[in-house]
C-alpha positions as a Markdown table, in Angstrom:
| # | Residue | x | y | z |
|---|---|---|---|---|
| 1 | Met | -2.5 | -0.8 | -13.2 |
| 2 | Glu | 0.9 | 0.7 | -13.0 |
| 3 | Pro | 3.5 | -2.0 | -12.5 |
| 4 | Ile | 5.7 | -2.1 | -9.3 |
| 5 | Arg | 9.3 | -3.0 | -9.8 |
| 6 | Thr | 11.3 | -0.8 | -7.4 |
| 7 | Val | 10.1 | 1.9 | -5.2 |
| 8 | Thr | 12.7 | 4.2 | -3.4 |
| 9 | Ser | 11.2 | 6.7 | -1.0 |
| 10 | Ile | 11.4 | 8.2 | 2.6 |
| 11 | Leu | 9.4 | 6.1 | 4.9 |
| 12 | Thr | 6.4 | 7.7 | 6.6 |
| 13 | Pro | 6.0 | 6.2 | 10.1 |
| 14 | Leu | 2.3 | 5.8 | 11.2 |
| 15 | Asp | 3.1 | 4.4 | 14.6 |
| 16 | Arg | -0.4 | 3.1 | 15.3 |
| 17 | Lys | -1.9 | -0.4 | 15.8 |
| 18 | Asn | -5.3 | -1.5 | 14.5 |
| 19 | Val | -5.7 | 1.3 | 11.9 |
| 20 | Asp | -9.1 | 0.4 | 10.5 |
| 21 | Thr | -10.6 | 1.3 | 7.2 |
| 22 | Asp | -12.9 | 3.9 | 8.6 |
| 23 | Gln | -9.8 | 5.8 | 9.9 |
| 24 | Ile | -8.1 | 5.3 | 6.4 |
| 25 | Ile | -11.2 | 6.7 | 4.5 |
| 26 | Ser | -14.2 | 7.8 | 6.7 |
| 27 | Lys | -17.7 | 6.9 | 5.4 |
| 28 | Glu | -18.8 | 10.4 | 4.6 |
| 29 | Phe | -16.2 | 10.4 | 1.8 |
| 30 | Leu | -17.6 | 7.4 | 0.0 |
| 31 | Lys | -19.8 | 9.2 | -2.4 |
| 32 | Arg | -17.6 | 9.1 | -5.5 |
| 33 | Ile | -18.0 | 6.3 | -8.0 |
| 34 | Glu | -14.6 | 6.7 | -9.6 |
| 35 | Arg | -11.5 | 5.1 | -7.9 |
| 36 | Thr | -9.7 | 8.3 | -7.9 |
| 37 | Gly | -9.9 | 11.5 | -5.8 |
| 38 | Phe | -9.9 | 9.9 | -2.5 |
| 39 | Gly | -6.3 | 10.8 | -1.5 |
| 40 | Arg | -7.3 | 14.1 | -0.2 |
| 41 | Tyr | -9.6 | 12.4 | 2.4 |
| 42 | Leu | -6.9 | 9.9 | 3.5 |
| 43 | Phe | -6.9 | 9.7 | 7.4 |
| 44 | Tyr | -8.9 | 12.8 | 7.3 |
| 45 | His | -10.0 | 12.9 | 10.8 |
| 46 | Trp | -6.5 | 12.5 | 12.0 |
| 47 | Arg | -5.0 | 15.0 | 9.5 |
| 48 | Phe | -7.5 | 17.8 | 10.1 |
| 49 | Asp | -9.3 | 19.2 | 13.1 |
| 50 | Ser | -13.0 | 20.0 | 13.2 |
| 51 | Ala | -12.6 | 23.3 | 11.4 |
| 52 | Gly | -10.5 | 21.7 | 8.7 |
| 53 | Asn | -7.1 | 22.8 | 9.8 |
| 54 | Pro | -4.3 | 20.5 | 9.4 |
| 55 | Asp | -3.1 | 18.9 | 12.6 |
| 56 | Pro | 0.7 | 19.6 | 12.8 |
| 57 | Asp | 1.3 | 16.7 | 15.1 |
| 58 | Phe | 0.0 | 14.2 | 12.6 |
| 59 | Val | 2.7 | 12.5 | 10.5 |
| 60 | Leu | 1.2 | 13.2 | 7.0 |
| 61 | Asn | 1.4 | 16.9 | 7.8 |
| 62 | Asp | 5.0 | 16.7 | 8.7 |
| 63 | Pro | 7.0 | 18.2 | 5.7 |
| 64 | Lys | 9.9 | 15.9 | 6.2 |
| 65 | Tyr | 7.7 | 13.0 | 4.9 |
| 66 | Glu | 6.1 | 14.9 | 2.0 |
| 67 | Gly | 6.1 | 13.0 | -1.3 |
| 68 | Ser | 6.7 | 9.6 | 0.5 |
| 69 | Ser | 5.5 | 6.5 | -1.2 |
| 70 | Ile | 6.2 | 4.0 | 1.5 |
| 71 | Ile | 4.2 | 3.9 | 4.8 |
| 72 | Ala | 4.8 | 1.7 | 7.8 |
| 73 | Ala | 2.4 | 0.9 | 10.6 |
| 74 | Asp | 1.9 | -1.4 | 13.5 |
| 75 | Glu | -0.2 | -4.7 | 13.6 |
| 76 | Asn | -3.6 | -5.3 | 12.1 |
| 77 | Phe | -3.5 | -2.6 | 9.5 |
| 78 | Gly | -6.7 | -2.3 | 7.5 |
| 79 | Cys | -9.0 | -3.9 | 9.8 |
| 80 | Gly | -12.8 | -3.1 | 10.1 |
| 81 | Ser | -14.9 | -3.0 | 7.0 |
| 82 | Ser | -14.2 | -4.4 | 3.6 |
| 83 | Arg | -14.3 | -1.1 | 1.7 |
| 84 | Glu | -12.2 | -1.1 | -1.2 |
| 85 | His | -12.1 | 2.7 | -1.0 |
| 86 | Ala | -9.3 | 2.3 | 1.7 |
| 87 | Pro | -6.7 | 1.1 | -0.7 |
| 88 | Trp | -8.0 | 3.6 | -3.3 |
| 89 | Ala | -7.4 | 6.5 | -1.0 |
| 90 | Ile | -3.9 | 5.1 | 0.0 |
| 91 | Leu | -2.9 | 4.8 | -3.7 |
| 92 | Asp | -4.4 | 8.2 | -4.7 |
| 93 | Tyr | -2.5 | 9.9 | -1.9 |
| 94 | Gly | 0.8 | 8.4 | -3.4 |
| 95 | Phe | 1.7 | 5.3 | -1.3 |
| 96 | Arg | 2.6 | 2.3 | -3.3 |
| 97 | Val | 4.2 | 0.2 | -0.5 |
| 98 | Ile | 2.7 | -0.6 | 3.1 |
| 99 | Leu | 4.9 | -2.2 | 5.7 |
| 100 | Ala | 3.3 | -3.8 | 8.7 |
| 101 | Pro | 3.5 | -6.9 | 11.0 |
| 102 | Gly | 0.1 | -7.9 | 9.8 |
| 103 | Phe | -2.9 | -6.8 | 7.7 |
| 104 | Ala | -6.6 | -7.5 | 7.8 |
| 105 | Asp | -7.3 | -10.3 | 5.2 |
| 106 | Ile | -9.6 | -8.4 | 2.9 |
| 107 | Phe | -7.7 | -5.2 | 3.0 |
| 108 | Tyr | -4.5 | -7.2 | 2.2 |
| 109 | Ser | -6.1 | -8.8 | -0.9 |
| 110 | Asn | -7.6 | -5.4 | -2.0 |
| 111 | Cys | -4.0 | -3.9 | -1.9 |
| 112 | Phe | -2.9 | -6.3 | -4.6 |
| 113 | Lys | -5.9 | -5.8 | -6.7 |
| 114 | Asn | -5.4 | -2.1 | -6.8 |
| 115 | Gly | -1.6 | -1.9 | -7.3 |
| 116 | Ile | -0.2 | -1.6 | -3.9 |
| 117 | Leu | 2.5 | -3.8 | -2.3 |
| 118 | Pro | 1.5 | -4.7 | 1.2 |
| 119 | Ile | 4.6 | -6.4 | 3.0 |
| 120 | Arg | 4.4 | -8.3 | 6.3 |
| 121 | Leu | 7.6 | -7.9 | 8.3 |
| 122 | Pro | 8.4 | -9.2 | 11.8 |
| 123 | Gln | 7.4 | -7.0 | 14.7 |
| 124 | Thr | 11.0 | -6.4 | 15.6 |
| 125 | Val | 11.8 | -5.0 | 12.1 |
| 126 | Ile | 8.8 | -2.8 | 12.1 |
| 127 | Asp | 9.6 | -1.4 | 15.6 |
| 128 | Glu | 13.1 | -0.5 | 14.4 |
| 129 | Leu | 11.9 | 1.1 | 11.2 |
| 130 | Leu | 9.3 | 3.1 | 13.0 |
| 131 | Ala | 11.7 | 4.2 | 15.8 |
| 132 | Asp | 14.6 | 5.1 | 13.4 |
| 133 | Ser | 12.4 | 7.0 | 10.9 |
| 134 | Gln | 11.0 | 9.2 | 13.6 |
| 135 | Ile | 14.4 | 10.3 | 14.6 |
| 136 | Glu | 15.3 | 11.3 | 11.2 |
| 137 | Pro | 13.8 | 10.6 | 7.7 |
| 138 | Leu | 14.8 | 7.0 | 6.6 |
| 139 | Thr | 15.0 | 6.3 | 2.9 |
| 140 | Leu | 14.1 | 2.7 | 1.8 |
| 141 | Ser | 14.4 | 1.0 | -1.6 |
| 142 | Val | 11.9 | -1.7 | -2.1 |
| 143 | Asp | 12.8 | -4.3 | -4.9 |
| 144 | Leu | 9.8 | -6.6 | -5.7 |
| 145 | Ala | 11.7 | -8.7 | -8.1 |
| 146 | Glu | 14.4 | -9.5 | -5.5 |
| 147 | Gln | 11.9 | -9.3 | -2.7 |
| 148 | Thr | 14.2 | -7.1 | -0.6 |
| 149 | Ile | 14.0 | -3.8 | 1.3 |
| 150 | Thr | 17.3 | -1.9 | 1.4 |
| 151 | Arg | 17.9 | 0.8 | 4.0 |
| 152 | Gln | 19.9 | 3.7 | 2.4 |
| 153 | Asp | 21.4 | 4.9 | 5.7 |
| 154 | Asn | 23.3 | 1.7 | 6.6 |
| 155 | Gly | 22.9 | -0.6 | 3.5 |
| 156 | Ala | 20.9 | -3.2 | 5.7 |
| 157 | Val | 18.9 | -5.6 | 3.5 |
| 158 | Ile | 15.6 | -6.9 | 4.7 |
| 159 | Pro | 14.1 | -9.8 | 2.8 |
| 160 | Phe | 10.4 | -10.3 | 2.6 |
| 161 | Asp | 7.9 | -13.0 | 1.3 |
| 162 | Ile | 5.3 | -12.7 | -1.3 |
| 163 | Asp | 3.3 | -15.3 | -3.1 |
| 164 | Ala | 4.3 | -15.9 | -6.8 |
| 165 | Tyr | 0.9 | -15.0 | -8.1 |
| 166 | Ser | 0.6 | -11.6 | -6.4 |
| 167 | Lys | 4.2 | -10.9 | -7.3 |
| 168 | Gln | 3.6 | -11.6 | -11.0 |
| 169 | Met | 0.4 | -9.4 | -11.0 |
| 170 | Leu | 2.2 | -6.3 | -9.5 |
| 171 | Leu | 5.4 | -6.7 | -11.5 |
| 172 | Asn | 3.2 | -6.7 | -14.7 |
| 173 | Gly | 0.6 | -4.2 | -13.5 |
| 174 | Trp | -2.1 | -6.6 | -14.1 |
| 175 | Asp | -5.5 | -6.8 | -12.5 |
| 176 | Glu | -7.6 | -9.9 | -13.0 |
| 177 | Ile | -9.1 | -8.8 | -16.2 |
| 178 | Ser | -5.9 | -7.7 | -17.9 |
| 179 | Arg | -4.3 | -11.0 | -16.8 |
| 180 | Thr | -7.1 | -12.8 | -18.6 |
| 181 | Phe | -6.4 | -10.8 | -21.8 |
| 182 | His | -2.8 | -11.9 | -21.5 |
| 183 | Tyr | -4.0 | -15.5 | -22.3 |
| 184 | Glu | -6.4 | -14.3 | -25.1 |
| 185 | Asp | -4.7 | -16.5 | -27.8 |
| 186 | Gln | -4.9 | -19.6 | -25.7 |
| 187 | Ile | -8.5 | -19.0 | -24.8 |
| 188 | Ala | -9.4 | -18.4 | -28.6 |
| 189 | Ala | -7.5 | -21.6 | -29.3 |
| 190 | Tyr | -9.5 | -23.5 | -26.7 |
| 191 | Glu | -12.8 | -22.1 | -28.0 |
| 192 | Asn | -12.0 | -23.1 | -31.6 |
| 193 | Arg | -11.3 | -26.7 | -30.4 |
| 194 | Leu | -14.7 | -26.8 | -28.6 |
| 195 | Ala | -16.4 | -25.5 | -31.7 |
| 196 | Asn | -14.9 | -28.0 | -34.1 |
């Protein structure tokens, strides 16, 4: 996985509650066995009409948020099924950070396993970010090591919490297998002790 240290980007405001995994990536697009290629289907039924034309009112079709790496939504983001394709689609589209007041547990865990930083923030902070970024594009800088989010417009710094294990995994770009390889020497030494 690609490490996350700092992410500076315009914020995409997805001002919706209870965004479930079927809305993130609908079931008819789950035919691929690779983890890539799902970004084109992200929020497909919100992005496109029944004829496949982009909906100009959907935030991902607004040119002012093009190239964004940070998305914010309201409470209970990632609810619904446990499909891992949801974080795959978000990552493949280009988002590395998701801000919300709360996430579904399995989705939250899957984000870390796939190189996405999900950040829980107080509802009042999310409400302010969603409102301000819909007035004019708002650039944020997320610093994982310092556990801060800095608004580029006014310099305000928003702290966030993350457990030490998940922070280490994202900072190093490790999944569970690559973390195990990091301790290969210690594992070999342990196996040698057992064999002798």
